MIMARVO-630522 format. One record per residue (C-alpha): residue number from 1; residue in one letter; x, y, z. Coordinates in pm, whole numbers, plus 50000, padded with zeros to 5 digits. Layout:
@resi->NUM, resn->A, east->X, north->Y, up->Z
...
! end
This chain:
@resi->1, resn->M, east->64675, north->45292, up->25525
@resi->2, resn->A, east->64635, north->45212, up->25897
@resi->3, resn->A, east->64287, north->45136, up->26028
@resi->4, resn->S, east->64306, north->45426, up->26275
@resi->5, resn->T, east->64384, north->45667, up->25991
@resi->6, resn->L, east->64089, north->45536, up->25794
@resi->7, resn->R, east->63863, north->45599, up->26094
@resi->8, resn->V, east->63982, north->45959, up->26121
@resi->9, resn->L, east->63907, north->46013, up->25752
@resi->10, resn->W, east->63556, north->45870, up->25783
@resi->11, resn->L, east->63470, north->46012, up->26124
@resi->12, resn->G, east->63274, north->46332, up->26102
@resi->13, resn->R, east->63148, north->46250, up->25755
@resi->14, resn->R, east->62787, north->46177, up->25687
@resi->15, resn->L, east->62630, north->46024, up->25383
@resi->16, resn->S, east->62303, north->46122, up->25222
@resi->17, resn->L, east->62077, north->45820, up->25208
@resi->18, resn->G, east->62051, north->45837, up->24831
@resi->19, resn->K, east->62428, north->45831, up->24780
@resi->20, resn->W, east->62476, north->45559, up->25041
@resi->21, resn->L, east->62210, north->45333, up->24888
@resi->22, resn->E, east->62358, north->45386, up->24544
@resi->23, resn->H, east->62700, north->45289, up->24681
@resi->24, resn->W, east->62567, north->44994, up->24881
@resi->25, resn->S, east->62343, north->44850, up->24611
@resi->26, resn->S, east->62636, north->44840, up->24367
@resi->27, resn->G, east->62800, north->44576, up->24589
@resi->28, resn->K, east->62712, north->44209, up->24620
@resi->29, resn->R, east->62496, north->44206, up->24930
@resi->30, resn->E, east->62168, north->44069, up->24804
@resi->31, resn->S, east->62125, north->43870, up->25125
@resi->32, resn->H, east->62021, north->44181, up->25316
@resi->33, resn->S, east->61688, north->44224, up->25140
@resi->34, resn->G, east->61508, north->44322, up->25462
@resi->35, resn->A, east->61731, north->44624, up->25516
@resi->36, resn->Q, east->61722, north->44706, up->25147
@resi->37, resn->D, east->61342, north->44708, up->25148
@resi->38, resn->L, east->61326, north->44932, up->25457
@resi->39, resn->L, east->61597, north->45178, up->25357
@resi->40, resn->M, east->61514, north->45191, up->24986
@resi->41, resn->T, east->61144, north->45246, up->25059
@resi->42, resn->Q, east->61213, north->45527, up->25305
@resi->43, resn->K, east->61461, north->45678, up->25063
@resi->44, resn->R, east->61190, north->45689, up->24796
@resi->45, resn->R, east->60945, north->45834, up->25049
@resi->46, resn->G, east->61200, north->46095, up->25155
@resi->47, resn->L, east->61168, north->46009, up->25525
@resi->48, resn->F, east->61529, north->45905, up->25595
@resi->49, resn->K, east->61762, north->46187, up->25496
@resi->50, resn->E, east->62117, north->46124, up->25620
@resi->51, resn->I, east->62318, north->45845, up->25779
@resi->52, resn->F, east->62614, north->45881, up->26015
@resi->53, resn->P, east->62890, north->45763, up->26011
@resi->54, resn->A, east->62972, north->45681, up->25651
@resi->55, resn->K, east->63234, north->45429, up->25763
@resi->56, resn->G, east->63087, north->45084, up->25803
@resi->57, resn->V, east->62730, north->45158, up->25702
@resi->58, resn->D, east->62775, north->44989, up->25365
@resi->59, resn->L, east->62808, north->44660, up->25550
@resi->60, resn->E, east->62716, north->44679, up->25917
@resi->61, resn->L, east->62386, north->44867, up->25896
@resi->62, resn->P, east->62232, north->44635, up->25633
@resi->63, resn->E, east->62341, north->44339, up->25844
@resi->64, resn->L, east->62181, north->44487, up->26153
@resi->65, resn->L, east->61854, north->44587, up->25987
@resi->66, resn->G, east->61831, north->44280, up->25770
@resi->67, resn->S, east->61795, north->44064, up->26078
@resi->68, resn->G, east->61481, north->44243, up->26196
@resi->69, resn->V, east->61256, north->43968, up->26068
@resi->70, resn->K, east->61377, north->43747, up->26355
@resi->71, resn->A, east->61254, north->43853, up->26696
@resi->72, resn->S, east->61572, north->43730, up->26865
@resi->73, resn->T, east->61796, north->43952, up->26652
@resi->74, resn->A, east->61575, north->44258, up->26598
@resi->75, resn->Q, east->61755, north->44588, up->26648
@resi->76, resn->T, east->61663, north->44872, up->26883
@resi->77, resn->V, east->61620, north->45229, up->26754
@resi->78, resn->Y, east->61554, north->45536, up->26966
@resi->79, resn->C, east->61457, north->45900, up->26932
@resi->80, resn->G, east->61431, north->46170, up->27199
@resi->81, resn->F, east->61153, north->46423, up->27262
@resi->82, resn->D, east->61216, north->46702, up->27510
@resi->83, resn->P, east->60907, north->46811, up->27710
@resi->84, resn->T, east->60952, north->47185, up->27665
@resi->85, resn->A, east->60574, north->47203, up->27613
@resi->86, resn->D, east->60281, north->46987, up->27720
@resi->87, resn->S, east->60216, north->46860, up->27368
@resi->88, resn->L, east->60398, north->46732, up->27063
@resi->89, resn->H, east->60339, north->46919, up->26739
@resi->90, resn->V, east->60349, north->46848, up->26365
@resi->91, resn->G, east->60722, north->46917, up->26364
@resi->92, resn->H, east->60768, north->46600, up->26576
@resi->93, resn->L, east->60558, north->46375, up->26354
@resi->94, resn->L, east->60831, north->46269, up->26114
@resi->95, resn->T, east->61057, north->46137, up->26389
@resi->96, resn->V, east->60761, north->45949, up->26537
@resi->97, resn->L, east->60679, north->45808, up->26194
@resi->98, resn->G, east->61045, north->45718, up->26145
@resi->99, resn->L, east->61036, north->45512, up->26462
@resi->100, resn->L, east->60715, north->45344, up->26351
@resi->101, resn->Q, east->60863, north->45251, up->26014
@resi->102, resn->F, east->61138, north->45063, up->26200
@resi->103, resn->Q, east->60875, north->44900, up->26421
@resi->104, resn->R, east->60678, north->44791, up->26115
@resi->105, resn->A, east->60996, north->44628, up->25980
@resi->106, resn->G, east->61022, north->44416, up->26296
@resi->107, resn->H, east->61263, north->44624, up->26504
@resi->108, resn->H, east->61213, north->44752, up->26858
@resi->109, resn->V, east->61179, north->45127, up->26905
@resi->110, resn->I, east->61215, north->45352, up->27208
@resi->111, resn->A, east->61076, north->45703, up->27241
@resi->112, resn->V, east->61272, north->45884, up->27513
@resi->113, resn->V, east->61098, north->46175, up->27685
@resi->114, resn->G, east->61369, north->46413, up->27802
@resi->115, resn->G, east->61252, north->46482, up->28155
@resi->116, resn->A, east->61615, north->46560, up->28246
@resi->117, resn->T, east->61751, north->46715, up->27926
@resi->118, resn->A, east->61457, north->46956, up->27900
@resi->119, resn->R, east->61589, north->47124, up->28215
@resi->120, resn->L, east->61897, north->47231, up->28016
@resi->121, resn->G, east->61746, north->47313, up->27677
@resi->122, resn->D, east->61875, north->47204, up->27339
@resi->123, resn->P, east->62056, north->47493, up->27164
@resi->124, resn->S, east->62026, north->47332, up->26819
@resi->125, resn->G, east->61866, north->47567, up->26569
@resi->126, resn->R, east->61806, north->47839, up->26829
@resi->127, resn->S, east->61939, north->48195, up->26833
@resi->128, resn->K, east->61889, north->48240, up->27207
@resi->129, resn->E, east->61848, north->48034, up->27523
@resi->130, resn->R, east->61514, north->47871, up->27601
@resi->131, resn->E, east->61306, north->48009, up->27885
@resi->132, resn->A, east->61389, north->47806, up->28195
@resi->133, resn->L, east->61118, north->47566, up->28313
@resi->134, resn->S, east->61060, north->47460, up->28672
@resi->135, resn->A, east->61113, north->47096, up->28766
@resi->136, resn->E, east->60741, north->47051, up->28829
@resi->137, resn->R, east->60649, north->47202, up->28493
@resi->138, resn->V, east->60890, north->46969, up->28316
@resi->139, resn->R, east->60743, north->46669, up->28500
@resi->140, resn->E, east->60391, north->46771, up->28397
@resi->141, resn->N, east->60499, north->46820, up->28037
@resi->142, resn->A, east->60681, north->46487, up->28040
@resi->143, resn->R, east->60366, north->46307, up->28155
@resi->144, resn->A, east->60168, north->46475, up->27877
@resi->145, resn->L, east->60424, north->46378, up->27612
@resi->146, resn->R, east->60436, north->46021, up->27736
@resi->147, resn->D, east->60055, north->46001, up->27708
@resi->148, resn->S, east->60068, north->46150, up->27359
@resi->149, resn->L, east->60336, north->45907, up->27238
@resi->150, resn->E, east->60148, north->45609, up->27379
@resi->151, resn->R, east->59827, north->45733, up->27216
@resi->152, resn->L, east->60000, north->45761, up->26877
@resi->153, resn->S, east->60137, north->45410, up->26919
@resi->154, resn->A, east->59789, north->45278, up->27003
@resi->155, resn->H, east->59635, north->45450, up->26698
@resi->156, resn->H, east->59912, north->45311, up->26480
@resi->157, resn->Q, east->59843, north->44961, up->26609
@resi->158, resn->R, east->59465, north->44993, up->26578
@resi->159, resn->F, east->59420, north->45170, up->26246
@resi->160, resn->F, east->59732, north->45098, up->26039
@resi->161, resn->H, east->59841, north->44742, up->26113
@resi->162, resn->D, east->59954, north->44561, up->25799
@resi->163, resn->G, east->59938, north->44202, up->25925
@resi->164, resn->R, east->60314, north->44159, up->25969
@resi->165, resn->M, east->60496, north->44082, up->26293
@resi->166, resn->W, east->60599, north->44418, up->26437
@resi->167, resn->G, east->60860, north->44508, up->26694
@resi->168, resn->T, east->60778, north->44672, up->27028
@resi->169, resn->F, east->60718, north->45040, up->27105
@resi->170, resn->T, east->60845, north->45162, up->27444
@resi->171, resn->V, east->60834, north->45508, up->27604
@resi->172, resn->L, east->61103, north->45598, up->27861
@resi->173, resn->D, east->61193, north->45915, up->28053
@resi->174, resn->N, east->61564, north->45994, up->28085
@resi->175, resn->A, east->61497, north->46149, up->28427
@resi->176, resn->A, east->61480, north->45788, up->28547
@resi->177, resn->W, east->61855, north->45732, up->28498
@resi->178, resn->Y, east->61981, north->46083, up->28568
@resi->179, resn->S, east->61802, north->46097, up->28903
@resi->180, resn->Q, east->62038, north->45822, up->29021
@resi->181, resn->Q, east->62352, north->46016, up->28925
@resi->182, resn->Q, east->62570, north->46229, up->29152
@resi->183, resn->L, east->62718, north->46529, up->28971
@resi->184, resn->V, east->63085, north->46479, up->29060
@resi->185, resn->D, east->63066, north->46105, up->29003
@resi->186, resn->F, east->62899, north->46158, up->28667
@resi->187, resn->L, east->63158, north->46413, up->28552
@resi->188, resn->A, east->63443, north->46195, up->28670
@resi->189, resn->A, east->63308, north->45894, up->28480
@resi->190, resn->V, east->63194, north->46070, up->28164
@resi->191, resn->G, east->63377, north->46400, up->28133
@resi->192, resn->G, east->63711, north->46251, up->28034
@resi->193, resn->C, east->63557, north->46093, up->27724
@resi->194, resn->F, east->63470, north->46426, up->27562
@resi->195, resn->R, east->63712, north->46668, up->27398
@resi->196, resn->M, east->63643, north->47041, up->27424
@resi->197, resn->G, east->63769, north->47110, up->27073
@resi->198, resn->T, east->63523, north->46863, up->26926
@resi->199, resn->L, east->63231, north->46990, up->27134
@resi->200, resn->L, east->63312, north->47351, up->27048
@resi->201, resn->S, east->63330, north->47273, up->26678
@resi->202, resn->R, east->62963, north->47173, up->26655
@resi->203, resn->H, east->62766, north->47402, up->26426
@resi->204, resn->S, east->62495, north->47464, up->26688
@resi->205, resn->V, east->62761, north->47566, up->26942
@resi->206, resn->Q, east->62953, north->47789, up->26701
@resi->207, resn->A, east->62636, north->47967, up->26592
@resi->208, resn->R, east->62542, north->48044, up->26951
@resi->209, resn->L, east->62891, north->48148, up->27061
@resi->210, resn->K, east->62899, north->48404, up->26780
@resi->211, resn->S, east->62551, north->48539, up->26860
@resi->212, resn->P, east->62487, north->48841, up->27087
@resi->213, resn->E, east->62314, north->48611, up->27339
@resi->214, resn->G, east->62612, north->48378, up->27373
@resi->215, resn->M, east->62568, north->48032, up->27520
@resi->216, resn->S, east->62525, north->47909, up->27875
@resi->217, resn->L, east->62711, north->47617, up->28029
@resi->218, resn->A, east->62379, north->47435, up->28071
@resi->219, resn->E, east->62310, north->47453, up->27698
@resi->220, resn->F, east->62667, north->47358, up->27612
@resi->221, resn->F, east->62638, north->47049, up->27832
@resi->222, resn->Y, east->62320, north->46937, up->27653
@resi->223, resn->Q, east->62507, north->46740, up->27388
@resi->224, resn->V, east->62690, north->46548, up->27660
@resi->225, resn->L, east->62365, north->46434, up->27816
@resi->226, resn->Q, east->62217, north->46335, up->27480
@resi->227, resn->A, east->62533, north->46138, up->27408
@resi->228, resn->Y, east->62500, north->45965, up->27744
@resi->229, resn->D, east->62135, north->45883, up->27666
@resi->230, resn->F, east->62254, north->45697, up->27358
@resi->231, resn->Y, east->62522, north->45518, up->27561
@resi->232, resn->Y, east->62278, north->45422, up->27837
@resi->233, resn->L, east->62029, north->45280, up->27587
@resi->234, resn->H, east->62311, north->45102, up->27406
@resi->235, resn->Q, east->62423, north->44935, up->27728
@resi->236, resn->R, east->62077, north->44867, up->27871
@resi->237, resn->Y, east->61878, north->44783, up->27556
@resi->238, resn->G, east->62141, north->44712, up->27291
@resi->239, resn->C, east->62037, north->45024, up->27099
@resi->240, resn->R, east->62265, north->45098, up->26804
@resi->241, resn->I, east->62061, north->45346, up->26600
@resi->242, resn->Q, east->61948, north->45696, up->26695
@resi->243, resn->L, east->61686, north->45879, up->26489
@resi->244, resn->G, east->61647, north->46254, up->26494
@resi->245, resn->G, east->61566, north->46566, up->26296
@resi->246, resn->S, east->61837, north->46696, up->26065
@resi->247, resn->D, east->61918, north->46965, up->26323
@resi->248, resn->Q, east->62018, north->46688, up->26567
@resi->249, resn->L, east->62312, north->46555, up->26367
@resi->250, resn->G, east->62572, north->46721, up->26592
@resi->251, resn->N, east->62420, north->46565, up->26904
@resi->252, resn->I, east->62403, north->46226, up->26732
@resi->253, resn->V, east->62771, north->46253, up->26638
@resi->254, resn->S, east->62857, north->46324, up->27003
@resi->255, resn->G, east->62681, north->46002, up->27101
@resi->256, resn->Y, east->62865, north->45805, up->26834
@resi->257, resn->E, east->63204, north->45932, up->26950
@resi->258, resn->F, east->63126, north->45870, up->27318
@resi->259, resn->I, east->63006, north->45512, up->27264
@resi->260, resn->H, east->63294, north->45426, up->27034
@resi->261, resn->R, east->63549, north->45564, up->27281
@resi->262, resn->L, east->63404, north->45359, up->27568
@resi->263, resn->T, east->63309, north->45037, up->27388
@resi->264, resn->G, east->63490, north->45033, up->27055
@resi->265, resn->E, east->63157, north->44960, up->26882
@resi->266, resn->D, east->63004, north->45155, up->26598
@resi->267, resn->V, east->62654, north->45295, up->26632
@resi->268, resn->F, east->62453, north->45483, up->26374
@resi->269, resn->G, east->62244, north->45795, up->26332
@resi->270, resn->I, east->61966, north->45854, up->26080
@resi->271, resn->T, east->61807, north->46194, up->26033
@resi->272, resn->V, east->61466, north->46292, up->25900
@resi->273, resn->P, east->61391, north->46622, up->25723
@resi->274, resn->L, east->61257, north->46922, up->25908
@resi->275, resn->I, east->60908, north->47038, up->25818
@resi->276, resn->T, east->60883, north->47408, up->25744
@resi->277, resn->S, east->60604, north->47654, up->25678
@resi->278, resn->T, east->60539, north->47803, up->25335
@resi->279, resn->T, east->60781, north->48084, up->25431
@resi->280, resn->G, east->61057, north->47835, up->25512
@resi->281, resn->A, east->61035, north->47870, up->25891
@resi->282, resn->K, east->61071, north->47555, up->26102
@resi->283, resn->L, east->60734, north->47450, up->26244
@resi->284, resn->G, east->60735, north->47450, up->26622
@resi->285, resn->K, east->60668, north->47618, up->26953
@resi->286, resn->S, east->60968, north->47851, up->26933
@resi->287, resn->A, east->60866, north->47984, up->26593
@resi->288, resn->G, east->60511, north->48043, up->26718
@resi->289, resn->N, east->60354, north->47843, up->26434
@resi->290, resn->A, east->60309, north->47505, up->26600
@resi->291, resn->V, east->60022, north->47279, up->26496
@resi->292, resn->W, east->59978, north->47080, up->26816
@resi->293, resn->L, east->59885, north->46713, up->26847
@resi->294, resn->N, east->59679, north->46756, up->27166
@resi->295, resn->R, east->59314, north->46836, up->27107
@resi->296, resn->D, east->59296, north->47106, up->27374
@resi->297, resn->K, east->59564, north->47308, up->27190
@resi->298, resn->T, east->59477, north->47238, up->26826
@resi->299, resn->S, east->59134, north->47085, up->26761
@resi->300, resn->P, east->59095, north->46790, up->26521
@resi->301, resn->F, east->58917, north->47033, up->26285
@resi->302, resn->E, east->59207, north->47280, up->26285
@resi->303, resn->F, east->59456, north->46995, up->26251
@resi->304, resn->Y, east->59260, north->46848, up->25958
@resi->305, resn->Q, east->59236, north->47186, up->25788
@resi->306, resn->F, east->59612, north->47243, up->25820
@resi->307, resn->F, east->59672, north->46946, up->25589
@resi->308, resn->V, east->59374, north->47018, up->25360
@resi->309, resn->R, east->59523, north->47361, up->25290
@resi->310, resn->Q, east->59862, north->47229, up->25176
@resi->311, resn->P, east->59949, north->47349, up->24823
@resi->312, resn->D, east->59983, north->47117, up->24525
@resi->313, resn->D, east->60359, north->47159, up->24502
@resi->314, resn->C, east->60419, north->46973, up->24829
@resi->315, resn->I, east->60119, north->46741, up->24856
@resi->316, resn->E, east->60279, north->46433, up->24698
@resi->317, resn->R, east->60583, north->46469, up->24924
@resi->318, resn->Y, east->60359, north->46500, up->25230
@resi->319, resn->L, east->60159, north->46191, up->25134
@resi->320, resn->K, east->60487, north->45998, up->25125
@resi->321, resn->L, east->60618, north->46145, up->25449
@resi->322, resn->F, east->60311, north->46160, up->25672
@resi->323, resn->T, east->60111, north->45852, up->25574
@resi->324, resn->F, east->60151, north->45475, up->25559
@resi->325, resn->L, east->59989, north->45461, up->25214
@resi->326, resn->P, east->60180, north->45238, up->24968
@resi->327, resn->L, east->60374, north->45431, up->24705
@resi->328, resn->P, east->60170, north->45288, up->24413
@resi->329, resn->E, east->59851, north->45411, up->24580
@resi->330, resn->I, east->60000, north->45758, up->24625
@resi->331, resn->E, east->60096, north->45760, up->24258
@resi->332, resn->H, east->59738, north->45669, up->24166
@resi->333, resn->I, east->59598, north->45946, up->24390
@resi->334, resn->M, east->59822, north->46200, up->24216
@resi->335, resn->Q, east->59719, north->46075, up->23871
@resi->336, resn->L, east->59354, north->46128, up->23960
@resi->337, resn->H, east->59442, north->46474, up->24090
@resi->338, resn->T, east->59582, north->46581, up->23753
@resi->339, resn->K, east->59245, north->46498, up->23597
@resi->340, resn->A, east->59032, north->46671, up->23863
@resi->341, resn->P, east->59243, north->46916, up->24066
@resi->342, resn->E, east->58934, north->47106, up->24178
@resi->343, resn->K, east->58835, north->46812, up->24400
@resi->344, resn->W, east->59147, north->46848, up->24618
@resi->345, resn->G, east->59163, north->46468, up->24641
@resi->346, resn->P, east->59524, north->46433, up->24766
@resi->347, resn->Q, east->59480, north->46705, up->25029
@resi->348, resn->I, east->59161, north->46547, up->25163
@resi->349, resn->R, east->59321, north->46201, up->25173
@resi->350, resn->L, east->59633, north->46337, up->25345
@resi->351, resn->A, east->59426, north->46521, up->25606
@resi->352, resn->A, east->59213, north->46212, up->25672
@resi->353, resn->E, east->59510, north->45977, up->25713
@resi->354, resn->V, east->59711, north->46203, up->25944
@resi->355, resn->T, east->59410, north->46312, up->26151
@resi->356, resn->K, east->59311, north->45949, up->26209
@resi->357, resn->F, east->59668, north->45869, up->26315
@resi->358, resn->V, east->59682, north->46158, up->26562
@resi->359, resn->H, east->59321, north->46182, up->26684
@resi->360, resn->G, east->59176, north->45842, up->26600
@resi->361, resn->Q, east->58860, north->45765, up->26404
@resi->362, resn->E, east->58642, north->45973, up->26638
@resi->363, resn->G, east->58870, north->46274, up->26593
@resi->364, resn->L, east->58857, north->46235, up->26215
@resi->365, resn->E, east->58478, north->46217, up->26218
@resi->366, resn->S, east->58467, north->46525, up->26440
@resi->367, resn->A, east->58691, north->46714, up->26194
@resi->368, resn->K, east->58464, north->46613, up->25906
@resi->369, resn->R, east->58150, north->46723, up->26094
@resi->370, resn->C, east->58303, north->47060, up->26170
@resi->371, resn->T, east->58412, north->47099, up->25807
@resi->372, resn->Q, east->58060, north->47024, up->25684
@resi->373, resn->A, east->57902, north->47258, up->25938
@resi->374, resn->L, east->58131, north->47552, up->25868
@resi->375, resn->Y, east->58215, north->47532, up->25499
@resi->376, resn->H, east->57909, north->47352, up->25363
@resi->377, resn->C, east->57645, north->47501, up->25598
@resi->378, resn->S, east->57523, north->47152, up->25681
@resi->379, resn->I, east->57234, north->47149, up->25927
@resi->380, resn->D, east->57268, north->46771, up->25958
@resi->381, resn->A, east->57627, north->46812, up->26073
@resi->382, resn->L, east->57530, north->47086, up->26320
@resi->383, resn->E, east->57260, north->46868, up->26473
@resi->384, resn->I, east->57500, north->46591, up->26572
@resi->385, resn->M, east->57784, north->46815, up->26692
@resi->386, resn->S, east->57867, north->46820, up->27061
@resi->387, resn->D, east->57913, north->47131, up->27272
@resi->388, resn->E, east->58289, north->47063, up->27267
@resi->389, resn->E, east->58300, north->47048, up->26889
@resi->390, resn->L, east->58109, north->47374, up->26853
@resi->391, resn->K, east->58342, north->47546, up->27097
@resi->392, resn->E, east->58643, north->47409, up->26904
@resi->393, resn->L, east->58496, north->47515, up->26574
@resi->394, resn->F, east->58411, north->47868, up->26688
@resi->395, resn->K, east->58686, north->47928, up->26940
@resi->396, resn->E, east->58620, north->48300, up->26967
@resi->397, resn->A, east->58242, north->48261, up->26977
@resi->398, resn->P, east->58069, north->48343, up->27307
@resi->399, resn->F, east->57887, north->48044, up->27460
@resi->400, resn->S, east->57561, north->48096, up->27649
@resi->401, resn->E, east->57327, north->47862, up->27834
@resi->402, resn->L, east->56967, north->47982, up->27825
@resi->403, resn->V, east->56626, north->47857, up->27937
@resi->404, resn->L, east->56363, north->47852, up->27663
@resi->405, resn->D, east->56068, north->48045, up->27800
@resi->406, resn->P, east->55731, north->48023, up->27619
@resi->407, resn->G, east->55711, north->48277, up->27340
@resi->408, resn->T, east->56087, north->48339, up->27316
@resi->409, resn->N, east->56146, north->48502, up->26979
@resi->410, resn->V, east->56436, north->48592, up->26752
@resi->411, resn->L, east->56483, north->48934, up->26911
@resi->412, resn->D, east->56494, north->48776, up->27259
@resi->413, resn->I, east->56768, north->48526, up->27171
@resi->414, resn->C, east->56979, north->48795, up->27005
@resi->415, resn->R, east->56956, north->49023, up->27308
@resi->416, resn->K, east->57008, north->48748, up->27568
@resi->417, resn->A, east->57321, north->48642, up->27383
@resi->418, resn->N, east->57437, north->49006, up->27375
@resi->419, resn->A, east->57469, north->48969, up->26999
@resi->420, resn->I, east->57295, north->49294, up->26897
@resi->421, resn->P, east->57275, north->49640, up->27050
@resi->422, resn->D, east->56969, north->49741, up->27251
@resi->423, resn->G, east->56699, north->49959, up->27099
@resi->424, resn->P, east->56593, north->50023, up->26741
@resi->425, resn->R, east->56938, north->49956, up->26592
@resi->426, resn->G, east->56942, north->49591, up->26700
@resi->427, resn->Y, east->56585, north->49545, up->26576
@resi->428, resn->Q, east->56684, north->49695, up->26241
@resi->429, resn->M, east->56982, north->49458, up->26207
@resi->430, resn->I, east->56739, north->49164, up->26208
@resi->431, resn->T, east->56492, north->49315, up->25963
@resi->432, resn->D, east->56778, north->49409, up->25729
@resi->433, resn->G, east->56880, north->49041, up->25704
@resi->434, resn->G, east->57197, north->49062, up->25912
@resi->435, resn->V, east->57105, north->48772, up->26141
@resi->436, resn->S, east->57090, north->48398, up->26077
@resi->437, resn->I, east->57014, north->48104, up->26304
@resi->438, resn->N, east->57159, north->47764, up->26213
@resi->439, resn->H, east->57272, north->47899, up->25875
@resi->440, resn->K, east->56920, north->48024, up->25786
@resi->441, resn->Q, east->56854, north->48395, up->25757
@resi->442, resn->V, east->56583, north->48538, up->25984
@resi->443, resn->T, east->56423, north->48875, up->25915
@resi->444, resn->D, east->56125, north->48884, up->26154
@resi->445, resn->P, east->56236, north->48988, up->26505
@resi->446, resn->E, east->55899, north->48880, up->26650
@resi->447, resn->S, east->55915, north->48527, up->26507
@resi->448, resn->V, east->55884, north->48272, up->26790
@resi->449, resn->L, east->56165, north->48014, up->26809
@resi->450, resn->V, east->56069, north->47670, up->26681
@resi->451, resn->V, east->56232, north->47352, up->26808
@resi->452, resn->G, east->56372, north->47162, up->26512
@resi->453, resn->Q, east->56427, north->47481, up->26314
@resi->454, resn->H, east->56582, north->47748, up->26533
@resi->455, resn->I, east->56675, north->47494, up->26800
@resi->456, resn->L, east->56840, north->47175, up->26679
@resi->457, resn->R, east->56777, north->46826, up->26813
@resi->458, resn->N, east->57096, north->46845, up->27020
@resi->459, resn->G, east->56960, north->47151, up->27203
@resi->460, resn->L, east->57193, north->47397, up->27030
@resi->461, resn->S, east->57148, north->47711, up->26826
@resi->462, resn->L, east->57419, north->47871, up->26613
@resi->463, resn->L, east->57356, north->48242, up->26589
@resi->464, resn->K, east->57545, north->48447, up->26329
@resi->465, resn->I, east->57547, north->48827, up->26316
@resi->466, resn->G, east->57684, north->48969, up->25995
@resi->467, resn->K, east->57940, north->48754, up->25813
@resi->468, resn->R, east->58182, north->48653, up->26087
@resi->469, resn->N, east->58035, north->48696, up->26437
@resi->470, resn->F, east->57912, north->48367, up->26583
@resi->471, resn->Y, east->57732, north->48296, up->26911
@resi->472, resn->I, east->57659, north->47950, up->27047
@resi->473, resn->I, east->57345, north->47893, up->27251
@resi->474, resn->K, east->57287, north->47583, up->27465
@resi->475, resn->W, east->56921, north->47552, up->27562
@resi->476, resn->L, east->56845, north->47408, up->27904
@resi->477, resn->Q, east->56537, north->47218, up->28021
@resi->478, resn->L, east->56391, north->47163, up->27676
! end
């Protein structure tokens, strides 16, 4: 059979990582142990899901990845992140972790912030067009994402280094190369390399064309720009591997076809699984269920609690996906869990590892303090919490700054904080035991506030009315 016919048969096919590794390991390629270690480990962890194209990966990809131990022959892998919001979220974490696993194996990785592509909007997995963002808003979001990616890289380097020689981590913005392009020149140079039939056949395109909303030209052109990103990085940085969520396979295929048509070289795509909620919905901004990585959108406490609350049926999988813990250690954690499930050991370890990766050691300690203060009524934790942590912990709680006058009593603080109604009813709420200060019930409205009891060493008081209504008091001029 002619080589061109073989290519047509293989093109468009993808191979699950499990099937590919089974096929590859049956051959005699023991020399590529570096690639085998990387790919087999990530297969067992469930992080790498699919590989494209099937043709050639049984030989070329192991050869490429197996050379990562030598700095001069390390490969370059990239993944894109569109700045449609000013923060990454948990749904992005697996692609970031996928990049870092390549970096840990000695390869160079590039995180591309889509300062240009975000202006168009990726139609993949969407039933209607994204809300258009202004150029300035996209630039602001792009700066925020770049900061977030660099912060994750720094935390990875600081808290999870394993002593091996790692590759580099670089953040780029694709606006840098599109800003130099003229529209007609770009279409003339690139447009002839794409076939409408192929572009129209993509699942994401077909789904949108059949929807009531239809599909705009801007969205349709998105896959062309993502393909060009891959080509640009291939030419400029020698990048031959693109990483993306499983919903990005069509865009990755477009990049493969474009590069092969222009250069004759094969490149590769690897997908990671999408993280969904307990109802099966994709986690993210569009679905309205995003758990953000920036502290001002999701506090370290809320982030930590998201992972602590994960059910048993997915906790082992999440430990493998979201942490750098060795597989034997994860197995040991799960064995201990079967003996003492009431301790929630795997959930607590998962939350600690991921929170430290995203928010650093200080963020993890903050999350633990907030957990102790809220769920374990710890006065010690309250006393060392900052104003910021209290506001994060009780987001809906009113915050007041008051001056402690001589003789200020329980009734005074409740009224100044507007926590109880005026008159006899508010007085009665205190005597009936409906008020607590710093997790201790108070029943005497005339009781004078005592520093160290009602007012903590950090100058704060946590007032609770009933079971759920919190008020935060910051005392001035103590």
